[in-house]
GULO-362987 format. One record per residue: residue number from 1; x, y, z of N, C-alpha, C, O, CB in turn; residue in three letters. Coordinates in steps of 0.05 Angstrom, whole numbers, plus 5000, padded with zeros to 4 digits. Each point is the difference from the previous one (the first is absolute). Glycine has a CB too. Layout:
<rs>
<r resi="NUM" n_c1="X" n_c2="Y" n_c3="Z" ca_c1="X" ca_c2="Y" ca_c3="Z" c_c1="X" c_c2="Y" c_c3="Z" o_c1="X" o_c2="Y" o_c3="Z" cb_c1="X" cb_c2="Y" cb_c3="Z" resn="ALA"/>
...
</rs>
This chain:
<rs>
<r resi="1" n_c1="5017" n_c2="4977" n_c3="5000" ca_c1="4983" ca_c2="5023" ca_c3="5000" c_c1="5018" c_c2="5025" c_c3="5000" o_c1="5020" o_c2="5001" o_c3="5014" cb_c1="4943" cb_c2="4974" cb_c3="5011" resn="MET"/>
<r resi="2" n_c1="5030" n_c2="5044" n_c3="4959" ca_c1="5017" ca_c2="5024" ca_c3="4998" c_c1="4996" c_c2="5018" c_c3="5024" o_c1="4981" o_c2="4997" o_c3="5015" cb_c1="5016" cb_c2="5000" cb_c3="4935" resn="SER"/>
<r resi="3" n_c1="5021" n_c2="5022" n_c3="5053" ca_c1="4999" ca_c2="5017" ca_c3="5023" c_c1="4976" c_c2="5019" c_c3="5000" o_c1="4989" o_c2="5007" o_c3="5021" cb_c1="5061" cb_c2="4990" cb_c3="4981" resn="SER"/>
<r resi="4" n_c1="4942" n_c2="5012" n_c3="4974" ca_c1="4977" ca_c2="5018" ca_c3="4999" c_c1="4974" c_c2="4985" c_c3="5008" o_c1="4982" o_c2="5012" o_c3="5012" cb_c1="5040" cb_c2="5015" cb_c3="4952" resn="TRP"/>
<r resi="5" n_c1="4976" n_c2="4947" n_c3="5030" ca_c1="4977" ca_c2="4985" ca_c3="5007" c_c1="4999" c_c2="4996" c_c3="5031" o_c1="4979" o_c2="5002" o_c3="5012" cb_c1="5022" cb_c2="4974" cb_c3="4943" resn="ALA"/>
<r resi="6" n_c1="5022" n_c2="5018" n_c3="5057" ca_c1="5001" ca_c2="4998" ca_c3="5029" c_c1="4993" c_c2="5026" c_c3="5013" o_c1="4985" o_c2="5000" o_c3="5020" cb_c1="5051" cb_c2="4965" cb_c3="4976" resn="ARG"/>
<r resi="7" n_c1="4973" n_c2="5057" n_c3="4993" ca_c1="4994" ca_c2="5026" ca_c3="5011" c_c1="4970" c_c2="5006" c_c3="4998" o_c1="4988" o_c2="5010" o_c3="5019" cb_c1="5057" cb_c2="5006" cb_c3="4969" resn="THR"/>
<r resi="8" n_c1="4943" n_c2="4977" n_c3="4989" ca_c1="4971" ca_c2="5004" ca_c3="4996" c_c1="4984" c_c2="4983" c_c3="5020" o_c1="4980" o_c2="5009" o_c3="5011" cb_c1="5028" cb_c2="5001" cb_c3="4941" resn="ALA"/>
<r resi="9" n_c1="5000" n_c2="4965" n_c3="5052" ca_c1="4986" ca_c2="4983" ca_c3="5019" c_c1="5003" c_c2="5010" c_c3="5028" o_c1="4980" o_c2="5000" o_c3="5015" cb_c1="5028" cb_c2="4961" cb_c3="4955" resn="ILE"/>
<r resi="10" n_c1="5015" n_c2="5048" n_c3="5037" ca_c1="5005" ca_c2="5011" ca_c3="5027" c_c1="4984" c_c2="5025" c_c3="5005" o_c1="4988" o_c2="5004" o_c3="5021" cb_c1="5058" cb_c2="4976" cb_c3="4979" resn="GLN"/>
<r resi="11" n_c1="4953" n_c2="5038" n_c3="4980" ca_c1="4984" ca_c2="5024" ca_c3="5002" c_c1="4971" c_c2="4994" c_c3="5003" o_c1="4986" o_c2="5014" o_c3="5015" cb_c1="5048" cb_c2="5010" cb_c3="4957" resn="ASP"/>
<r resi="12" n_c1="4956" n_c2="4956" n_c3="5013" ca_c1="4972" ca_c2="4993" ca_c3="5003" c_c1="4994" c_c2="4988" c_c3="5028" o_c1="4979" o_c2="5007" o_c3="5011" cb_c1="5019" cb_c2="4984" cb_c3="4940" resn="THR"/>
<r resi="13" n_c1="5020" n_c2="4993" n_c3="5059" ca_c1="4996" ca_c2="4989" ca_c3="5027" c_c1="5001" c_c2="5023" c_c3="5021" o_c1="4984" o_c2="4999" o_c3="5019" cb_c1="5037" cb_c2="4957" cb_c3="4966" resn="ALA"/>
<r resi="14" n_c1="4997" n_c2="5063" n_c3="5012" ca_c1="5001" ca_c2="5022" ca_c3="5018" c_c1="4974" c_c2="5017" c_c3="4999" o_c1="4990" o_c2="5008" o_c3="5021" cb_c1="5060" cb_c2="4993" cb_c3="4973" resn="ASP"/>
<r resi="15" n_c1="4940" n_c2="5003" n_c3="4982" ca_c1="4975" ca_c2="5015" ca_c3="4997" c_c1="4977" c_c2="4986" c_c3="5013" o_c1="4984" o_c2="5013" o_c3="5014" cb_c1="5034" cb_c2="5006" cb_c3="4944" resn="LEU"/>
<r resi="16" n_c1="4980" n_c2="4955" n_c3="5039" ca_c1="4978" ca_c2="4985" ca_c3="5012" c_c1="5002" c_c2="5001" c_c3="5031" o_c1="4980" o_c2="5002" o_c3="5014" cb_c1="5018" cb_c2="4968" cb_c3="4946" resn="ARG"/>
<r resi="17" n_c1="5026" n_c2="5028" n_c3="5050" ca_c1="5004" ca_c2="5001" ca_c3="5029" c_c1="4993" c_c2="5027" c_c3="5011" o_c1="4988" o_c2="5002" o_c3="5022" cb_c1="5048" cb_c2="4964" cb_c3="4974" resn="GLY"/>
<r resi="18" n_c1="4972" n_c2="5055" n_c3="4990" ca_c1="4993" ca_c2="5027" ca_c3="5009" c_c1="4970" c_c2="5005" c_c3="4998" o_c1="4989" o_c2="5012" o_c3="5019" cb_c1="5056" cb_c2="5004" cb_c3="4966" resn="GLU"/>
<r resi="19" n_c1="4942" n_c2="4974" n_c3="4995" ca_c1="4971" ca_c2="5003" ca_c3="4997" c_c1="4986" c_c2="4986" c_c3="5023" o_c1="4981" o_c2="5011" o_c3="5011" cb_c1="5024" cb_c2="4993" cb_c3="4939" resn="LEU"/>
<r resi="20" n_c1="5003" n_c2="4972" n_c3="5056" ca_c1="4989" ca_c2="4985" ca_c3="5022" c_c1="5003" c_c2="5014" c_c3="5027" o_c1="4982" o_c2="5001" o_c3="5016" cb_c1="5026" cb_c2="4957" cb_c3="4958" resn="LEU"/>
<r resi="21" n_c1="5016" n_c2="5053" n_c3="5030" ca_c1="5005" ca_c2="5015" ca_c3="5025" c_c1="4982" c_c2="5024" c_c3="5002" o_c1="4989" o_c2="5005" o_c3="5022" cb_c1="5058" cb_c2="4980" cb_c3="4977" resn="SER"/>
<r resi="22" n_c1="4950" n_c2="5030" n_c3="4980" ca_c1="4982" ca_c2="5024" ca_c3="5001" c_c1="4971" c_c2="4992" c_c3="5003" o_c1="4985" o_c2="5013" o_c3="5014" cb_c1="5047" cb_c2="5011" cb_c3="4957" resn="TRP"/>
<r resi="23" n_c1="4960" n_c2="4953" n_c3="5017" ca_c1="4973" ca_c2="4991" ca_c3="5004" c_c1="4995" c_c2="4993" c_c3="5029" o_c1="4978" o_c2="5006" o_c3="5011" cb_c1="5021" cb_c2="4977" cb_c3="4942" resn="MET"/>
<r resi="24" n_c1="5020" n_c2="5004" n_c3="5060" ca_c1="4997" ca_c2="4993" ca_c3="5028" c_c1="4999" c_c2="5025" c_c3="5018" o_c1="4985" o_c2="5001" o_c3="5020" cb_c1="5038" cb_c2="4956" cb_c3="4971" resn="LEU"/>
<r resi="25" n_c1="4992" n_c2="5063" n_c3="5002" ca_c1="5000" ca_c2="5025" ca_c3="5016" c_c1="4972" c_c2="5013" c_c3="4997" o_c1="4988" o_c2="5008" o_c3="5020" cb_c1="5062" cb_c2="4999" cb_c3="4973" resn="VAL"/>
<r resi="26" n_c1="4941" n_c2="4996" n_c3="4982" ca_c1="4973" ca_c2="5012" ca_c3="4996" c_c1="4978" c_c2="4983" c_c3="5013" o_c1="4981" o_c2="5010" o_c3="5011" cb_c1="5035" cb_c2="5010" cb_c3="4946" resn="PHE"/>
<r resi="27" n_c1="4987" n_c2="4953" n_c3="5042" ca_c1="4981" ca_c2="4983" ca_c3="5013" c_c1="4999" c_c2="5003" c_c3="5030" o_c1="4979" o_c2="5000" o_c3="5012" cb_c1="5028" cb_c2="4968" cb_c3="4951" resn="GLY"/>
<r resi="28" n_c1="5016" n_c2="5036" n_c3="5049" ca_c1="5002" ca_c2="5004" ca_c3="5029" c_c1="4986" c_c2="5026" c_c3="5008" o_c1="4985" o_c2="5002" o_c3="5019" cb_c1="5058" cb_c2="4972" cb_c3="4983" resn="ALA"/>
<r resi="29" n_c1="4963" n_c2="5047" n_c3="4983" ca_c1="4988" ca_c2="5026" ca_c3="5005" c_c1="4970" c_c2="4999" c_c3="4996" o_c1="4984" o_c2="5012" o_c3="5015" cb_c1="5058" cb_c2="5011" cb_c3="4972" resn="PHE"/>
<r resi="30" n_c1="4949" n_c2="4963" n_c3="4992" ca_c1="4971" ca_c2="4998" ca_c3="4995" c_c1="4986" c_c2="4984" c_c3="5022" o_c1="4978" o_c2="5007" o_c3="5008" cb_c1="5031" cb_c2="4996" cb_c3="4942" resn="TYR"/>
<r resi="31" n_c1="5004" n_c2="4976" n_c3="5060" ca_c1="4989" ca_c2="4985" ca_c3="5022" c_c1="4995" c_c2="5017" c_c3="5024" o_c1="4980" o_c2="4999" o_c3="5013" cb_c1="5044" cb_c2="4960" cb_c3="4970" resn="TRP"/>
<r resi="32" n_c1="4996" n_c2="5058" n_c3="5024" ca_c1="4998" ca_c2="5018" ca_c3="5023" c_c1="4977" c_c2="5020" c_c3="4995" o_c1="4984" o_c2="5006" o_c3="5018" cb_c1="5065" cb_c2="4989" cb_c3="4992" resn="ILE"/>
<r resi="33" n_c1="4950" n_c2="5016" n_c3="4966" ca_c1="4978" ca_c2="5019" ca_c3="4994" c_c1="4973" c_c2="4987" c_c3="5001" o_c1="4981" o_c2="5011" o_c3="5010" cb_c1="5051" cb_c2="5015" cb_c3="4961" resn="TRP"/>
<r resi="34" n_c1="4967" n_c2="4949" n_c3="5019" ca_c1="4975" ca_c2="4985" ca_c3="5001" c_c1="4991" c_c2="4994" c_c3="5028" o_c1="4977" o_c2="5000" o_c3="5007" cb_c1="5035" cb_c2="4980" cb_c3="4949" resn="LEU"/>
<r resi="35" n_c1="5008" n_c2="5014" n_c3="5061" ca_c1="4993" ca_c2="4994" ca_c3="5028" c_c1="4989" c_c2="5024" c_c3="5014" o_c1="4981" o_c2="4998" o_c3="5017" cb_c1="5055" cb_c2="4968" cb_c3="4985" resn="SER"/>
<r resi="36" n_c1="4974" n_c2="5058" n_c3="4991" ca_c1="4989" ca_c2="5025" ca_c3="5012" c_c1="4972" c_c2="5005" c_c3="4989" o_c1="4982" o_c2="5008" o_c3="5015" cb_c1="5064" cb_c2="5011" cb_c3="4989" resn="ILE"/>
<r resi="37" n_c1="4950" n_c2="4976" n_c3="4970" ca_c1="4973" ca_c2="5004" ca_c3="4988" c_c1="4979" c_c2="4981" c_c3="5012" o_c1="4977" o_c2="5008" o_c3="5003" cb_c1="5046" cb_c2="5008" cb_c3="4955" resn="GLN"/>
<r resi="38" n_c1="4986" n_c2="4959" n_c3="5047" ca_c1="4981" ca_c2="4980" ca_c3="5011" c_c1="4998" c_c2="5002" c_c3="5031" o_c1="4982" o_c2="4988" o_c3="5012" cb_c1="5029" cb_c2="4982" cb_c3="4949" resn="LEU"/>
<r resi="39" n_c1="5006" n_c2="5046" n_c3="5051" ca_c1="5000" ca_c2="5003" ca_c3="5029" c_c1="5009" c_c2="4976" c_c3="5015" o_c1="4990" o_c2="4994" o_c3="5022" cb_c1="4973" cb_c2="5037" cb_c3="4971" resn="GLY"/>
<r resi="40" n_c1="5056" n_c2="4954" n_c3="4996" ca_c1="5009" ca_c2="4976" ca_c3="5013" c_c1="5028" c_c2="5004" c_c3="5012" o_c1="5020" o_c2="5002" o_c3="4985" cb_c1="4952" cb_c2="4971" cb_c3="4983" resn="SER"/>
<r resi="41" n_c1="5030" n_c2="5027" n_c3="5058" ca_c1="5026" ca_c2="5004" ca_c3="5013" c_c1="5017" c_c2="4975" c_c3="4997" o_c1="5024" o_c2="5002" o_c3="4999" cb_c1="4954" cb_c2="5029" cb_c3="5034" resn="ILE"/>
<r resi="42" n_c1="5009" n_c2="4945" n_c3="4965" ca_c1="5015" ca_c2="4976" ca_c3="4997" c_c1="5014" c_c2="4999" c_c3="4972" o_c1="5023" o_c2="4992" o_c3="4998" cb_c1="4945" cb_c2="4984" cb_c3="5033" resn="VAL"/>
<r resi="43" n_c1="5018" n_c2="5034" n_c3="4949" ca_c1="5012" ca_c2="5001" ca_c3="4973" c_c1="5024" c_c2="5020" c_c3="5001" o_c1="5020" o_c2="4995" o_c3="4987" cb_c1="4935" cb_c2="4994" cb_c3="4991" resn="MET"/>
<r resi="44" n_c1="5041" n_c2="5033" n_c3="5036" ca_c1="5022" ca_c2="5020" ca_c3="5001" c_c1="5024" c_c2="4989" c_c3="5014" o_c1="5023" o_c2="5003" o_c3="4990" cb_c1="4943" cb_c2="5033" cb_c3="5011" resn="LEU"/>
<r resi="45" n_c1="5030" n_c2="4950" n_c3="5021" ca_c1="5023" ca_c2="4988" ca_c3="5015" c_c1="5013" c_c2="4978" c_c3="4982" o_c1="5025" o_c2="4999" o_c3="4999" cb_c1="4953" cb_c2="5011" cb_c3="5045" resn="ILE"/>
<r resi="46" n_c1="5006" n_c2="4974" n_c3="4943" ca_c1="5011" ca_c2="4980" ca_c3="4982" c_c1="5016" c_c2="5012" c_c3="4977" o_c1="5020" o_c2="4988" o_c3="4992" cb_c1="4942" cb_c2="4982" cb_c3="5020" resn="ALA"/>
<r resi="47" n_c1="5029" n_c2="5053" n_c3="4978" ca_c1="5015" ca_c2="5013" ca_c3="4979" c_c1="5026" c_c2="5013" c_c3="5008" o_c1="5017" o_c2="5005" o_c3="4984" cb_c1="4939" cb_c2="5002" cb_c3="4995" resn="GLY"/>
<r resi="48" n_c1="5046" n_c2="4999" n_c3="5047" ca_c1="5024" ca_c2="5013" ca_c3="5010" c_c1="5020" c_c2="4980" c_c3="5012" o_c1="5023" o_c2="5007" o_c3="5003" cb_c1="4950" cb_c2="5033" cb_c3="5005" resn="LEU"/>
<r resi="49" n_c1="5018" n_c2="4936" n_c3="4998" ca_c1="5017" ca_c2="4980" ca_c3="5012" c_c1="5018" c_c2="4987" c_c3="4979" o_c1="4989" o_c2="4991" o_c3="4980" cb_c1="4977" cb_c2="5001" cb_c3="5056" resn="TYR"/>
<r resi="50" n_c1="5060" n_c2="5008" n_c3="4968" ca_c1="5018" ca_c2="4991" ca_c3="4978" c_c1="4996" c_c2="4971" c_c3="4990" o_c1="5003" o_c2="4995" o_c3="4976" cb_c1="5029" cb_c2="5036" cb_c3="5044" resn="PRO"/>
<r resi="51" n_c1="4960" n_c2="4951" n_c3="4997" ca_c1="4996" ca_c2="4972" ca_c3="4991" c_c1="4975" c_c2="4997" c_c3="4983" o_c1="5001" o_c2="4987" o_c3="4979" cb_c1="5023" cb_c2="4997" cb_c3="5062" resn="VAL"/>
<r resi="52" n_c1="4955" n_c2="5029" n_c3="4967" ca_c1="4974" ca_c2="4997" ca_c3="4985" c_c1="4999" c_c2="5017" c_c3="4975" o_c1="4982" o_c2="4997" o_c3="4984" cb_c1="4996" cb_c2="4992" cb_c3="5059" resn="THR"/>
<r resi="53" n_c1="5041" n_c2="5030" n_c3="4954" ca_c1="4999" ca_c2="5016" ca_c3="4976" c_c1="5005" c_c2="4983" c_c3="4975" o_c1="4993" o_c2="5008" o_c3="4978" cb_c1="5023" cb_c2="5032" cb_c3="5049" resn="ILE"/>
<r resi="54" n_c1="4997" n_c2="4937" n_c3="4977" ca_c1="5004" ca_c2="4982" ca_c3="4977" c_c1="4974" c_c2="4988" c_c3="4990" o_c1="4998" o_c2="4992" o_c3="4977" cb_c1="5047" cb_c2="4997" cb_c3="5041" resn="LEU"/>
<r resi="55" n_c1="4935" n_c2="5011" n_c3="4999" ca_c1="4973" ca_c2="4991" ca_c3="4992" c_c1="4982" c_c2="5024" c_c3="4992" o_c1="4985" o_c2="4998" o_c3="4980" cb_c1="5020" cb_c2="4962" cb_c3="5050" resn="LEU"/>
<r resi="56" n_c1="4997" n_c2="5061" n_c3="4985" ca_c1="4982" ca_c2="5023" ca_c3="4995" c_c1="5007" c_c2="5016" c_c3="4975" o_c1="4982" o_c2="5011" o_c3="4987" cb_c1="5011" cb_c2="4991" cb_c3="5061" resn="THR"/>
<r resi="57" n_c1="5032" n_c2="5000" n_c3="4944" ca_c1="5008" ca_c2="5015" ca_c3="4977" c_c1="4989" c_c2="4988" c_c3="4974" o_c1="4989" o_c2="5014" o_c3="4983" cb_c1="5052" cb_c2="5000" cb_c3="5041" resn="ALA"/>
<r resi="58" n_c1="4962" n_c2="4959" n_c3="4972" ca_c1="4987" ca_c2="4988" ca_c3="4976" c_c1="4969" c_c2="5003" c_c3="5000" o_c1="4988" o_c2="5004" o_c3="4979" cb_c1="5051" cb_c2="4964" cb_c3="5018" resn="PRO"/>
<r resi="59" n_c1="4949" n_c2="5029" n_c3="5027" ca_c1="4971" ca_c2="5004" ca_c3="5001" c_c1="4992" c_c2="5029" c_c3="4994" o_c1="4980" o_c2="5005" o_c3="4988" cb_c1="5018" cb_c2="4958" cb_c3="5046" resn="LEU"/>
<r resi="60" n_c1="5019" n_c2="5055" n_c3="4974" ca_c1="4995" ca_c2="5029" ca_c3="4995" c_c1="5002" c_c2="5006" c_c3="4970" o_c1="4983" o_c2="5014" o_c3="4989" cb_c1="5035" cb_c2="4997" cb_c3="5056" resn="GLY"/>
<r resi="61" n_c1="5002" n_c2="4977" n_c3="4941" ca_c1="5002" ca_c2="5005" ca_c3="4972" c_c1="4977" c_c2="4987" c_c3="4985" o_c1="4991" o_c2="5010" o_c3="4979" cb_c1="5059" cb_c2="4994" cb_c3="5025" resn="ILE"/>
<r resi="62" n_c1="4942" n_c2="4972" n_c3="5005" ca_c1="4977" ca_c2="4987" ca_c3="4988" c_c1="4975" c_c2="5017" c_c3="5003" o_c1="4984" o_c2="5003" o_c3="4981" cb_c1="5037" cb_c2="4952" cb_c3="5029" resn="PHE"/>
<r resi="63" n_c1="4975" n_c2="5056" n_c3="5014" ca_c1="4977" ca_c2="5017" ca_c3="5005" c_c1="5001" c_c2="5026" c_c3="4983" o_c1="4979" o_c2="5010" o_c3="4991" cb_c1="5018" cb_c2="4971" cb_c3="5056" resn="SER"/>
<r resi="64" n_c1="5027" n_c2="5029" n_c3="4949" ca_c1="5003" ca_c2="5024" ca_c3="4984" c_c1="4993" c_c2="4995" c_c3="4971" o_c1="4987" o_c2="5016" o_c3="4987" cb_c1="5048" cb_c2="5000" cb_c3="5044" resn="LEU"/>
<r resi="65" n_c1="4973" n_c2="4961" n_c3="4959" ca_c1="4996" ca_c2="4994" ca_c3="4972" c_c1="4972" c_c2="4989" c_c3="4994" o_c1="4988" o_c2="5007" o_c3="4979" cb_c1="5060" cb_c2="4983" cb_c3="5018" resn="LEU"/>
<r resi="66" n_c1="4941" n_c2="4994" n_c3="5021" ca_c1="4975" ca_c2="4986" ca_c3="4994" c_c1="4977" c_c2="5007" c_c3="5019" o_c1="4978" o_c2="4989" o_c3="4996" cb_c1="5049" cb_c2="4974" cb_c3="4986" resn="PHE"/>
<r resi="67" n_c1="4977" n_c2="5054" n_c3="5037" ca_c1="4979" ca_c2="5007" ca_c3="5019" c_c1="5003" c_c2="4983" c_c3="5026" o_c1="5012" o_c2="4979" o_c3="5000" cb_c1="4957" cb_c2="5034" cb_c3="4962" resn="GLY"/>
<r resi="68" n_c1="5020" n_c2="4998" n_c3="5059" ca_c1="5002" ca_c2="4986" ca_c3="5026" c_c1="4983" c_c2="4975" c_c3="4999" o_c1="4977" o_c2="5000" o_c3="4993" cb_c1="5030" cb_c2="5044" cb_c3="5030" resn="THR"/>
<r resi="69" n_c1="5006" n_c2="4933" n_c3="4984" ca_c1="4985" ca_c2="4975" ca_c3="5001" c_c1="4977" c_c2="5001" c_c3="5020" o_c1="5003" o_c2="5012" o_c3="5022" cb_c1="5039" cb_c2="4964" cb_c3="4964" resn="PRO"/>
<r resi="70" n_c1="4936" n_c2="5012" n_c3="5007" ca_c1="4977" ca_c2="4999" ca_c3="5018" c_c1="5006" c_c2="4986" c_c3="5027" o_c1="4989" o_c2="5008" o_c3="5020" cb_c1="4982" cb_c2="4993" cb_c3="4939" resn="GLY"/>
<r resi="71" n_c1="5045" n_c2="4979" n_c3="5040" ca_c1="5007" ca_c2="4986" ca_c3="5025" c_c1="5015" c_c2="5017" c_c3="5019" o_c1="4997" o_c2="4998" o_c3="5024" cb_c1="5004" cb_c2="4959" cb_c3="4951" resn="CYS"/>
<r resi="72" n_c1="5016" n_c2="5061" n_c3="5014" ca_c1="5015" ca_c2="5019" ca_c3="5017" c_c1="4981" c_c2="5021" c_c3="5013" o_c1="5002" o_c2="5006" o_c3="5023" cb_c1="5039" cb_c2="4987" cb_c3="4948" resn="LEU"/>
<r resi="73" n_c1="4941" n_c2="5017" n_c3="5013" ca_c1="4981" ca_c2="5019" ca_c3="5010" c_c1="4982" c_c2="4987" c_c3="5021" o_c1="4994" o_c2="5013" o_c3="5020" cb_c1="5007" cb_c2="5011" cb_c3="4936" resn="THR"/>
<r resi="74" n_c1="4990" n_c2="4952" n_c3="5039" ca_c1="4983" ca_c2="4986" ca_c3="5020" c_c1="5016" c_c2="4993" c_c3="5025" o_c1="4988" o_c2="5000" o_c3="5022" cb_c1="4985" cb_c2="4981" cb_c3="4941" resn="ALA"/>
<r resi="75" n_c1="5053" n_c2="5014" n_c3="5035" ca_c1="5016" ca_c2="4993" ca_c3="5023" c_c1="5003" c_c2="5024" c_c3="5019" o_c1="5000" o_c2="4996" o_c3="5024" cb_c1="5024" cb_c2="4971" cb_c3="4948" resn="LEU"/>
<r resi="76" n_c1="4979" n_c2="5057" n_c3="5017" ca_c1="5005" ca_c2="5023" ca_c3="5017" c_c1="4975" c_c2="5015" c_c3="5008" o_c1="5001" o_c2="5018" o_c3="5016" cb_c1="5044" cb_c2="4986" cb_c3="4963" resn="VAL"/>
<r resi="77" n_c1="4933" n_c2="4990" n_c3="5009" ca_c1="4975" ca_c2="5013" ca_c3="5006" c_c1="4986" c_c2="4990" c_c3="5024" o_c1="4979" o_c2="5009" o_c3="5008" cb_c1="5016" cb_c2="5000" cb_c3="4944" resn="SER"/>
</rs>
């Protein structure tokens, strides 16, 4: 494989990693905003706790892209 092809593959991998990182950041912030809007202190604490942010950030980005899941709304209501 030539050096330009390796560089192109590496650049693509870097771009995907950066995009995923930014999506998780936006998902985490959206989760916190959503917890404030729904009035759920448990969601807010879960969004700020470092271990659970690995779960709440992907859920936040899912909610941002596709809307808040009904099961989440029913859980905190």
